[in-house]
C-alpha positions as CSV (number, residue, x, y, z in Angstrom):
1,M,71.0,45.0,173.9
2,H,72.0,48.6,174.6
3,R,74.2,50.2,177.1
4,R,72.0,49.7,180.2
5,Q,72.4,45.9,179.8
6,F,76.3,46.6,179.3
7,L,76.4,48.3,182.8
8,A,75.1,45.1,184.1
9,T,77.5,42.8,182.3
10,S,80.3,41.4,184.2
11,A,84.1,41.7,183.3
12,L,84.0,38.1,182.4
13,G,81.8,38.8,179.4
14,A,84.3,41.3,178.1
15,S,87.1,38.8,178.7
16,S,85.3,36.1,176.6
17,V,85.0,38.6,173.8
18,A,88.6,39.5,174.0
19,A,89.5,35.8,174.0
20,T,87.4,35.4,170.8
21,V,89.5,38.1,169.1
22,S,92.8,36.6,170.3
23,T,92.1,33.2,169.0
24,S,91.0,34.2,165.5
25,A,92.8,33.0,162.6
26,A,96.0,34.6,161.3
27,P,95.5,37.8,159.3
28,R,95.1,37.7,155.6
29,A,97.6,39.2,153.2
30,I,97.2,42.9,152.2
31,D,96.9,43.4,148.4
32,T,100.0,45.1,147.5
33,S,99.1,46.2,144.1
34,R,97.3,49.2,145.2
35,D,100.0,50.9,147.2
36,P,101.6,52.8,144.2
37,A,98.3,54.1,143.0
38,R,96.3,55.4,146.0
39,F,98.6,55.7,149.0
40,G,99.2,59.3,150.3
41,L,99.1,61.5,153.3
42,D,96.4,63.8,155.0
43,L,98.4,67.0,155.4
44,W,97.0,67.6,159.0
45,S,99.7,65.1,160.0
46,V,102.4,67.7,159.3
47,R,100.5,70.9,159.7
48,S,103.0,72.6,162.0
49,Q,105.7,72.8,159.5
50,D,104.7,76.2,158.1
51,W,105.0,74.9,154.6
52,N,103.1,76.2,151.6
53,A,101.1,74.1,149.2
54,F,104.1,73.5,146.8
55,Q,106.3,72.3,149.7
56,Y,103.6,69.8,150.8
57,V,103.7,68.4,147.0
58,D,107.5,68.3,147.4
59,H,107.1,66.4,150.5
60,A,104.7,63.8,148.7
61,V,107.5,63.5,146.0
62,E,110.2,62.9,148.5
63,H,108.3,60.0,150.1
64,K,107.0,58.7,146.7
65,L,103.4,59.5,148.0
66,K,100.7,59.6,145.0
67,V,97.9,61.6,146.9
68,I,97.8,64.4,149.4
69,Q,94.8,66.0,150.9
70,F,94.7,69.6,152.0
71,A,92.8,69.6,155.3
72,D,91.3,73.1,154.8
73,A,91.8,76.5,153.0
74,H,94.6,77.4,155.6
75,T,96.6,74.3,154.6
76,L,96.3,75.0,150.8
77,G,97.2,78.7,151.3
78,G,93.7,80.3,150.6
79,L,90.8,79.6,148.1
80,E,92.0,82.1,145.2
81,P,91.2,80.3,141.9
82,E,94.6,81.4,140.5
83,H,96.4,79.8,143.4
84,A,94.5,76.6,143.0
85,R,95.4,76.5,139.4
86,K,99.0,76.9,140.2
87,V,99.1,74.3,142.7
88,K,97.3,71.8,140.4
89,A,99.7,72.4,137.7
90,Y,102.8,72.1,140.1
91,A,101.3,68.7,141.3
92,D,100.6,67.3,137.8
93,E,104.1,67.9,136.7
94,R,105.3,65.9,139.7
95,G,102.7,63.1,139.5
96,V,100.9,64.0,142.8
97,L,97.1,63.7,143.0
98,L,95.3,66.3,145.1
99,E,92.1,66.1,147.4
100,M,90.5,69.1,149.1
101,G,89.0,69.4,152.4
102,M,87.3,71.8,154.7
103,G,85.7,71.9,158.2
104,T,82.1,71.7,159.2
105,I,79.1,71.9,156.7
106,C,76.6,72.2,159.7
107,P,75.2,75.7,160.4
108,T,74.5,74.7,164.1
109,S,77.9,73.1,164.8
110,S,80.2,74.7,167.2
111,G,82.8,74.5,164.4
112,W,80.9,77.0,162.2
113,Q,82.4,80.4,163.0
114,G,80.2,82.4,160.6
115,E,77.6,83.2,163.3
116,K,74.6,84.4,161.4
117,D,76.1,84.2,158.0
118,P,74.9,81.6,155.6
119,I,77.2,78.6,155.4
120,E,76.3,77.7,151.8
121,P,78.5,80.1,149.9
122,W,81.5,79.2,152.0
123,I,80.9,75.4,151.2
124,L,80.5,76.4,147.4
125,R,83.8,78.1,147.6
126,H,85.5,74.9,148.6
127,V,83.7,72.8,146.2
128,E,84.9,75.2,143.3
129,T,88.4,75.0,144.6
130,A,88.2,71.2,144.7
131,K,87.1,71.3,141.0
132,L,90.1,73.4,140.2
133,L,92.5,71.2,142.0
134,G,91.2,68.1,140.2
135,S,89.9,66.6,143.6
136,P,87.2,64.2,142.9
137,I,85.8,64.8,146.6
138,L,85.5,67.5,149.1
139,R,86.2,66.2,152.7
140,C,83.9,67.8,155.2
141,L,82.4,67.1,158.6
142,M,79.4,67.9,160.9
143,G,81.2,68.7,164.2
144,S,82.8,66.8,167.1
145,A,82.1,65.4,170.5
146,K,80.7,68.7,171.5
147,E,77.6,68.3,169.2
148,R,77.0,64.9,170.9
149,K,76.8,66.6,174.3
150,S,75.5,69.9,173.3
151,E,72.1,71.5,174.3
152,I,71.0,71.0,170.7
153,P,70.3,67.3,170.2
154,L,72.7,65.5,167.7
155,A,69.7,64.6,165.5
156,K,68.9,68.3,165.0
157,H,72.5,69.0,164.1
158,T,72.0,66.2,161.5
159,Q,68.9,67.7,160.1
160,A,70.6,71.1,159.8
161,M,73.4,69.5,157.9
162,L,71.2,67.6,155.6
163,A,69.1,70.5,155.0
164,T,72.2,72.4,153.9
165,L,73.2,69.6,151.6
166,R,69.7,69.6,149.9
167,N,70.2,73.3,149.3
168,L,73.5,72.7,147.6
169,R,72.8,69.5,145.7
170,S,72.3,70.8,142.1
171,R,75.3,73.3,142.3
172,V,77.6,70.7,143.6
173,T,76.7,68.0,141.2
174,D,77.0,70.4,138.3
175,L,80.7,70.6,139.3
176,G,81.1,67.0,139.5
177,V,82.5,67.0,143.0
178,K,81.5,64.4,145.7
179,M,80.8,65.5,149.2
180,A,82.7,63.2,151.6
181,I,81.6,63.3,155.2
182,E,84.2,62.3,157.9
183,N,83.4,60.4,161.0
184,H,85.1,63.1,162.9
185,S,86.5,63.6,166.3
186,G,83.7,62.1,168.5
187,D,80.5,63.3,166.4
188,Y,79.2,60.2,164.5
189,Q,79.7,56.4,165.0
190,G,79.6,54.5,161.8
191,R,76.1,53.2,162.3
192,E,75.0,56.8,162.6
193,L,76.8,58.3,159.6
194,A,75.8,55.6,157.1
195,P,71.9,56.5,157.1
196,I,72.8,60.1,156.7
197,V,74.6,59.4,153.5
198,E,71.7,57.4,152.3
199,E,69.3,60.2,153.2
200,A,71.3,62.8,151.5
201,G,72.0,60.6,148.4
202,K,74.9,58.2,148.1
203,D,75.2,59.1,144.3
204,W,76.8,62.5,145.3
205,V,77.7,62.2,149.0
206,G,80.2,59.7,150.4
207,V,82.4,59.1,153.5
208,I,85.9,59.9,154.5
209,F,86.5,56.9,156.8
210,D,88.8,57.9,159.6
211,S,90.1,54.8,161.5
212,G,91.4,56.9,164.6
213,N,88.2,58.8,165.3
214,P,86.0,55.7,166.3
215,V,87.9,55.2,169.5
216,W,86.8,58.7,170.5
217,T,83.1,57.4,170.2
218,I,83.7,54.2,172.2
219,E,83.6,52.2,168.8
220,D,86.0,49.6,167.4
221,P,87.6,50.9,164.1
222,M,86.5,47.6,162.4
223,V,82.9,48.1,163.4
224,A,82.8,51.7,162.1
225,L,84.3,50.3,158.7
226,E,81.8,47.5,158.6
227,H,79.1,50.1,158.7
228,L,80.8,52.7,156.3
229,A,82.5,50.7,153.8
230,P,79.8,51.0,151.0
231,Y,80.2,54.8,151.1
232,V,84.0,55.3,151.5
233,V,85.5,57.6,148.9
234,S,88.7,58.4,150.7
235,S,90.3,57.6,154.2
236,H,92.3,58.9,156.9
237,L,94.5,55.9,158.1
238,R,95.4,56.3,161.8
239,D,96.4,54.0,164.7
240,S,95.0,54.1,168.3
241,Y,95.9,52.4,171.7
242,V,93.3,51.9,174.2
243,W,93.2,50.4,177.6
244,T,90.9,50.1,180.6
245,T,91.0,52.4,183.6
246,E,89.2,52.6,186.9
247,D,86.7,55.0,185.3
248,G,86.3,53.2,182.0
249,V,88.7,53.4,178.9
250,A,91.6,55.6,177.9
251,A,92.0,56.0,174.2
252,R,95.2,57.6,172.5
253,W,96.3,58.1,169.0
254,V,99.7,56.7,168.1
255,V,102.2,56.3,165.4
256,F,100.8,54.0,162.7
257,G,101.6,50.4,163.5
258,E,102.1,51.0,167.3
259,G,98.5,50.6,168.5
260,N,96.4,47.8,169.7
261,V,93.1,48.0,167.7
262,G,93.9,45.6,164.8
263,I,94.9,48.3,162.4
264,R,96.5,45.9,159.9
265,E,93.2,44.0,159.5
266,V,91.4,47.5,159.1
267,L,93.8,48.3,156.3
268,R,93.3,45.0,154.7
269,V,89.5,45.2,154.6
270,L,89.7,49.0,153.7
271,I,91.6,48.1,150.5
272,E,89.4,45.1,149.8
273,R,86.1,46.6,150.3
274,C,86.9,50.2,149.1
275,P,89.3,49.6,146.2
276,K,88.8,53.2,144.5
277,A,89.4,55.1,147.8
278,S,92.6,56.8,148.7
279,V,94.4,55.4,151.6
280,L,95.8,58.7,153.3
281,L,98.1,58.4,156.5
282,E,97.0,60.6,159.2
283,T,99.3,60.8,162.3
284,I,98.3,62.7,165.6
285,T,100.2,61.4,168.5
286,V,99.6,64.0,171.3
287,R,96.0,63.5,172.0
288,H,94.6,61.6,174.8
289,N,90.9,61.0,175.9
290,D,89.5,59.4,179.0
291,L,86.1,57.9,178.3
292,R,84.3,57.4,181.7
293,V,82.1,54.6,180.6
294,K,81.6,53.3,184.0
295,H,79.7,56.6,185.1
296,P,76.2,56.9,183.9
297,D,76.5,60.7,183.0
298,F,79.0,59.6,180.3
299,W,76.2,58.0,178.3
300,K,74.3,61.1,177.6
301,G,74.3,61.1,173.8
302,Y,75.1,57.4,173.6
303,E,71.8,55.9,174.8
304,E,71.3,53.9,171.5
305,V,74.6,52.3,171.1
306,P,74.3,48.6,170.7
307,A,75.8,46.8,173.5
308,N,77.4,44.2,171.4
309,E,79.3,46.8,169.4
310,F,80.4,48.6,172.5
311,M,81.7,45.3,173.7
312,R,84.0,44.8,170.8
313,F,85.5,48.2,171.7
314,Y,85.9,47.3,175.2
315,A,87.5,44.0,174.4
316,L,90.2,46.0,172.5
317,A,90.9,48.1,175.8
318,E,91.1,45.1,177.9
319,K,94.2,44.0,175.9
320,G,96.0,47.1,176.4
321,H,98.3,48.2,179.3
322,P,98.5,51.9,181.0
323,Q,100.6,54.2,179.0
324,P,102.7,57.0,180.4
325,P,101.5,60.7,180.4
326,L,102.0,62.5,177.2
327,P,104.9,65.1,177.1
328,Q,104.2,68.8,177.1
329,L,105.9,70.1,173.8
330,T,106.9,73.7,172.6
331,K,105.7,74.8,169.1
332,E,109.1,73.7,167.6
333,Q,109.1,70.3,169.5
334,M,105.5,69.8,168.1
335,A,106.5,70.4,164.5
336,A,109.5,68.0,164.8
337,R,107.3,65.3,166.5
338,Q,104.7,65.5,163.7
339,L,107.4,65.2,161.0
340,T,109.2,62.3,162.8
341,D,105.9,60.4,163.6
342,S,104.5,60.8,160.1
343,N,107.6,59.8,158.4
344,Q,107.6,56.7,160.6
345,G,104.1,55.9,159.8
346,I,104.8,56.0,156.2
347,V,107.4,53.5,156.6
348,N,105.1,51.4,158.8
349,V,102.3,51.3,156.3
350,R,104.7,50.3,153.5
351,G,105.9,47.6,155.8
352,M,102.3,46.2,156.2
353,F,102.0,46.4,152.3
354,A,105.3,44.5,151.9
355,A,104.6,41.9,154.5
């Protein structure tokens, strides 16, 4: 059953799904033993602080975090080998593990700014930097919601990314770094990303599971995790709040622990099924998305979404209530908001570990 059947489904059907969710058994305990080993921060959470790499490490030490992930070359402060060695030495002295990230690895993605330049050398520079930092993975992505709606079909973007990966396989595996593709900002649902990893080769390609991005693709975060758990090598732990609107569903990222998408259970399952993966808090609280699912034109790019999976997402939204508009923030206010919300999120994650 796909989306056309959903459009004919009554609100009563969604309500019954919500009732099933609300009457489920009490949540199981979270395994606290892994908190000291793998809990950390995706540094995109505090990107507006104008910190250098060493200050990010100090921030991790201050909050007793064991892992930090540099989102990209800018966050790290460049890809010069000597700089990477210095950052690694500084982090080693303080007991902080490092993970490296980058943007798109798809030459047809709107995120690739190299125009006609080959993308492979750029990717390899990041892989080499990851190796120098001691990062076992390189976080990467295909694109965003733009690729789902672009003139180039999503499948062709996927094939372009897979071709790039095939070209790089021997050089990346020689360096001992695993490529980790994020379900990113509206590009892939979990059921779409899982077979991509299988085709690329799960021995050297894995997944960064981001629990916030599924709501951008009309997907319950737990559904995404169910598809992706066998491939997860690191994670971005984010919370969301969703509610129904006249046109469909509104989705907003919120401080961890303040959402309504069952993030505590997502955290429990993530730790249980992906015990070797880092659990990295990512906090973005000033983004809002209106998903106009009641309009047929919204479904371009989502034609194959199973109706039962969509209804699990819609049931979450039915439990929500309209939220006030987001504030307009200055650069200084944004930096302060990021730090405040990220710090609160750290406290809230640890509260779940301790519960």
